[in-house]
C-alpha positions as CSV (number, residue, x, y, z in Angstrom):
1,M,150.8,57.9,117.0
2,Q,151.5,61.1,118.9
3,S,154.5,61.1,121.1
4,R,154.1,61.7,124.8
5,T,153.9,65.2,126.0
6,E,156.5,66.8,128.1
7,R,154.8,65.7,131.3
8,P,155.8,62.1,132.5
9,D,152.3,61.5,133.8
10,A,150.5,62.5,130.7
11,V,148.4,60.3,128.4
12,V,150.2,59.2,125.3
13,D,147.6,60.1,122.7
14,A,146.3,63.4,124.3
15,P,147.2,66.6,122.3
16,K,150.5,68.0,123.1
17,G,150.2,71.1,125.3
18,N,146.6,70.5,126.3
19,W,145.0,72.6,129.1
20,V,145.1,69.7,131.7
21,D,148.8,69.0,131.3
22,T,149.7,72.8,131.3
23,I,147.4,74.8,133.6
24,A,145.1,72.3,135.6
25,R,145.9,71.9,139.3
26,P,147.9,68.7,139.7
27,A,145.5,67.2,142.1
28,W,142.7,67.3,139.5
29,R,144.8,66.1,136.5
30,P,144.1,62.4,137.0
31,W,140.5,63.0,137.2
32,L,140.3,65.2,134.3
33,R,142.2,62.8,132.3
34,L,139.8,59.9,133.4
35,S,137.0,62.0,131.7
36,R,139.2,62.8,128.7
37,A,139.1,66.5,129.3
38,D,142.6,66.6,127.8
39,R,141.1,65.3,124.6
40,P,137.7,67.4,123.9
41,I,137.0,65.9,120.5
42,G,134.7,63.1,122.1
43,T,132.8,66.0,123.8
44,W,132.4,67.6,120.5
45,L,131.2,64.4,118.8
46,L,128.8,63.9,121.5
47,L,127.4,67.5,121.3
48,L,127.3,68.1,117.6
49,P,124.2,65.7,117.1
50,C,122.4,67.6,119.7
51,W,122.9,70.8,117.9
52,W,122.0,69.2,114.8
53,G,118.7,68.0,116.7
54,I,117.9,71.8,117.7
55,G,118.4,73.0,114.2
56,L,116.1,70.4,112.7
57,A,113.5,71.1,115.2
58,M,113.7,74.8,114.6
59,M,113.4,74.1,110.8
60,A,110.4,71.9,111.5
61,D,108.7,74.3,113.9
62,A,110.1,77.8,114.6
63,P,112.9,79.0,116.8
64,R,112.2,79.8,120.5
65,W,114.2,81.6,123.2
66,A,114.3,78.3,125.1
67,D,116.5,76.9,122.3
68,L,119.3,78.9,123.7
69,W,119.1,77.0,127.0
70,I,118.7,73.7,125.2
71,A,121.9,74.4,123.5
72,V,123.8,75.4,126.6
73,A,122.4,72.4,128.5
74,C,123.4,70.1,125.7
75,G,126.9,71.5,125.9
76,V,127.2,71.0,129.7
77,G,125.5,67.7,129.4
78,A,127.9,66.5,126.7
79,L,130.8,67.6,128.8
80,V,129.8,65.7,131.9
81,M,128.2,62.6,130.2
82,R,131.1,62.1,127.9
83,G,133.3,62.2,131.0
84,A,131.0,59.8,132.7
85,G,131.1,57.5,129.7
86,C,134.8,57.6,129.5
87,T,135.1,56.9,133.1
88,W,132.7,53.7,132.8
89,N,134.7,52.7,129.6
90,D,138.0,52.8,131.6
91,I,136.6,50.9,134.5
92,T,135.5,48.1,132.4
93,D,138.6,48.2,130.1
94,R,141.2,48.6,132.8
95,D,142.7,45.2,132.2
96,I,142.7,45.6,128.3
97,D,144.1,49.2,128.5
98,D,147.1,47.9,130.4
99,K,148.0,45.8,127.3
100,V,147.6,48.4,124.6
101,A,150.5,50.9,124.1
102,R,148.2,53.9,123.4
103,T,146.1,53.3,126.5
104,R,148.3,52.0,129.2
105,S,149.1,55.5,130.3
106,R,145.5,56.2,131.2
107,P,144.7,57.0,134.9
108,L,143.4,53.6,135.9
109,P,146.0,51.2,134.3
110,S,148.9,53.7,135.3
111,G,147.6,53.7,138.9
112,Q,147.0,57.6,139.0
113,V,143.4,56.7,140.1
114,T,142.0,54.0,142.2
115,L,139.0,51.8,141.0
116,R,137.0,52.9,144.0
117,G,137.9,56.6,143.1
118,A,136.8,56.0,139.5
119,Y,133.4,54.8,140.7
120,L,132.8,57.8,142.9
121,W,134.0,60.1,140.0
122,L,131.4,58.4,137.7
123,A,128.7,58.9,140.2
124,A,129.6,62.6,140.6
125,Q,129.4,63.2,136.9
126,G,126.2,61.2,136.4
127,L,124.5,63.5,139.1
128,V,125.6,66.8,137.3
129,G,124.2,65.2,134.1
130,L,120.9,64.3,135.7
131,A,120.6,67.8,137.2
132,I,121.0,69.2,133.8
133,L,118.7,66.7,132.2
134,L,115.8,67.6,134.6
135,T,115.6,71.3,133.5
136,L,114.5,70.0,129.9
137,D,111.0,68.9,128.6
138,R,109.6,65.6,130.0
139,A,110.1,63.8,126.6
140,A,113.8,64.8,126.6
141,I,114.1,63.6,130.2
142,W,112.7,60.2,129.2
143,M,115.1,60.0,126.2
144,G,118.1,60.9,128.5
145,V,117.2,58.0,130.9
146,A,116.7,55.6,128.0
147,S,120.2,56.5,126.6
148,L,121.8,54.9,129.9
149,A,121.4,51.4,128.6
150,L,123.3,52.1,125.4
151,V,126.1,53.8,127.3
152,A,126.4,50.8,129.7
153,I,126.5,48.2,127.0
154,Y,129.1,50.1,124.7
155,P,132.4,49.2,126.4
156,F,131.5,45.5,126.3
157,A,130.7,45.5,122.5
158,K,134.3,45.0,121.4
159,R,134.3,41.8,123.2
160,F,131.3,40.1,121.4
161,T,131.1,41.8,118.0
162,W,133.1,43.1,115.2
163,W,130.8,46.2,115.0
164,P,131.4,48.1,118.4
165,Q,131.4,51.3,116.2
166,V,127.7,50.6,115.8
167,F,127.0,50.6,119.5
168,L,129.1,53.8,120.0
169,G,127.0,55.3,117.4
170,L,123.7,54.4,118.9
171,A,124.8,56.0,122.1
172,F,126.8,59.1,120.8
173,N,124.0,60.2,118.3
174,W,121.1,59.7,120.8
175,G,121.3,63.4,121.5
176,V,119.9,64.3,118.1
177,M,116.5,62.9,119.2
178,L,116.9,64.1,122.8
179,A,117.5,67.9,121.7
180,Y,114.8,67.6,119.1
181,A,112.2,66.3,121.8
182,A,113.4,69.1,124.2
183,H,112.3,71.7,121.7
184,M,109.2,69.8,120.2
185,G,108.0,67.8,123.1
186,R,108.1,64.6,121.0
187,V,110.2,62.5,118.8
188,D,109.2,62.0,115.1
189,L,110.6,60.6,111.9
190,T,113.0,63.5,111.3
191,P,115.4,63.1,114.2
192,V,115.2,59.2,113.9
193,V,116.6,59.4,110.4
194,A,119.2,61.9,111.5
195,W,120.1,59.4,114.3
196,L,120.7,56.7,111.8
197,A,122.8,59.1,109.7
198,G,124.8,59.9,112.8
199,I,125.4,56.1,113.5
200,A,126.8,55.8,110.0
201,W,128.9,58.9,110.5
202,T,130.2,57.4,113.8
203,I,131.2,54.1,112.0
204,F,133.1,56.3,109.5
205,Y,135.2,58.4,112.0
206,D,135.5,55.7,114.8
207,T,136.8,53.1,112.1
208,I,139.5,55.7,111.1
209,Y,140.3,56.2,114.9
210,A,140.4,52.3,115.4
211,H,143.1,51.9,112.8
212,Q,145.5,53.2,115.3
213,D,145.1,50.0,117.4
214,V,144.6,47.3,114.8
215,E,147.9,45.5,115.8
216,D,147.5,45.6,119.5
217,D,143.8,44.7,119.3
218,A,144.7,41.6,117.2
219,L,147.1,40.5,119.7
220,I,144.6,40.8,122.7
221,G,141.4,39.7,120.8
222,V,139.7,43.0,120.8
223,K,137.2,43.4,117.7
224,S,136.7,46.5,115.7
225,T,135.4,47.5,112.2
226,A,139.0,48.5,111.4
227,R,140.0,45.0,111.8
228,L,136.9,43.7,110.1
229,F,137.4,45.9,107.0
230,G,141.1,45.6,106.8
231,D,142.5,46.7,103.4
232,N,139.0,47.3,102.2
233,S,138.5,50.3,104.7
234,P,138.7,53.1,102.3
235,R,136.0,51.5,99.9
236,I,133.7,50.7,102.7
237,L,134.0,53.9,104.6
238,A,133.1,55.8,101.3
239,G,130.0,53.8,101.5
240,F,129.3,55.0,105.0
241,A,130.0,58.4,104.1
242,V,127.4,58.4,101.3
243,L,125.0,56.7,103.5
244,T,125.4,59.4,106.2
245,V,124.9,62.3,103.6
246,V,121.8,60.6,102.1
247,L,120.2,59.9,105.4
248,L,120.9,63.6,106.6
249,A,119.5,64.8,103.2
250,V,116.2,62.8,104.0
251,A,116.1,64.3,107.4
252,I,116.4,67.8,106.3
253,L,113.7,67.1,103.5
254,L,111.3,66.0,106.2
255,T,111.4,69.3,107.9
256,G,110.1,70.9,104.7
257,R,111.5,74.4,105.4
258,N,114.6,76.5,104.3
259,L,115.9,73.5,102.5
260,L,118.5,75.4,100.4
261,M,120.4,76.7,103.4
262,A,120.4,73.3,105.1
263,Y,121.6,71.6,101.9
264,A,124.5,74.1,101.6
265,G,125.7,72.9,105.0
266,L,125.2,69.3,104.0
267,A,127.3,69.9,101.0
268,G,130.1,71.3,103.2
269,F,129.9,68.3,105.3
270,A,130.0,65.9,102.5
271,L,133.0,67.7,101.1
272,H,134.8,67.3,104.4
273,L,134.2,63.6,104.5
274,A,135.5,63.4,100.8
275,W,138.6,65.2,102.1
276,Q,139.1,62.9,104.9
277,L,138.8,59.8,102.5
278,R,141.4,61.3,100.1
279,N,143.9,61.8,103.0
280,F,143.1,58.4,104.9
281,Q,146.1,56.2,105.4
282,P,145.1,53.2,107.4
283,D,148.6,52.3,108.4
284,Q,149.6,55.7,109.6
285,G,148.3,56.2,113.1
286,A,149.2,60.0,113.3
287,V,147.2,60.6,110.1
288,C,144.3,58.6,111.4
289,L,144.1,60.5,114.8
290,R,144.2,63.9,112.9
291,L,141.5,62.9,110.5
292,F,139.3,61.6,113.3
293,R,139.6,64.9,115.2
294,S,138.7,66.8,112.0
295,N,135.2,65.6,112.5
296,R,134.5,68.2,114.9
297,D,134.9,70.7,111.9
298,A,132.6,68.6,109.7
299,G,129.9,68.4,112.2
300,L,130.2,72.0,113.0
301,I,129.7,73.1,109.4
302,L,126.4,71.2,109.3
303,A,125.1,72.4,112.7
304,L,125.9,76.1,111.8
305,F,123.8,75.8,108.6
306,L,120.9,73.9,110.2
307,A,120.8,76.7,112.9
308,L,120.8,79.4,110.2
309,A,118.1,77.5,108.3
310,G,116.0,77.2,111.5
311,L,116.4,81.0,112.3
312,V,115.7,82.6,108.8
């Protein structure tokens, strides 16, 4: 586990020297931490499936100038909606977070933000996200509205299922269908298969992340795939990595265009997952955190090649 940064009010597992702790105005720091702005990896993992969706749509159809705005809108939307999701997660988990070493320094359990303030901050972020969503195609708007149910349910999943990572995957990869719909005006089989691939990918990377908390989770009765898989995690995660790659290969094939370029990106993505598995050490929290964060690079590799395949 990473050590606390130099600031006494910093969150324990935030990257050392992040911009919130170093240059943000002191009055804004608790709110930015509540939105996990000091840990941007979550924004990336929410955004990347959106960019996959744009690339797949361009491959299935053709690139449009409007795709530039869709990409930007997804970026802003991922930022504020990830922040809203984290705020909601911390509201629902405030009593649990106080009992876990890695999370008790978060703004709500540490007293930096009041519960009322957290609800107001949640509403503000949601309104910004809505404003961005309303600039997209009607099909994308309805997809965005439908995603709210998944976001609302996720924080409670670890209380009733050993598979909360599935619920995270359902929500975090919804953007591949939303962005595809923003371009195409509809959702067909291609983004649905990519969504399923993203769910498998989320189980892969979030199980690695959850291995940091297995001891604390066991003490307080919180469920996770890390606890469920236990010593079998490397073998089971290898299976989810393979499933991710196979489903993405099918989604790419369904577009029927510029497959070689897209499959080159998928190969890079697959090699990155293999590298993570080779370096995975379930009992080493710092290693788990580093590998989890590296999934930004894995997702960017695929997003770049899908975009190139859609443009040429």
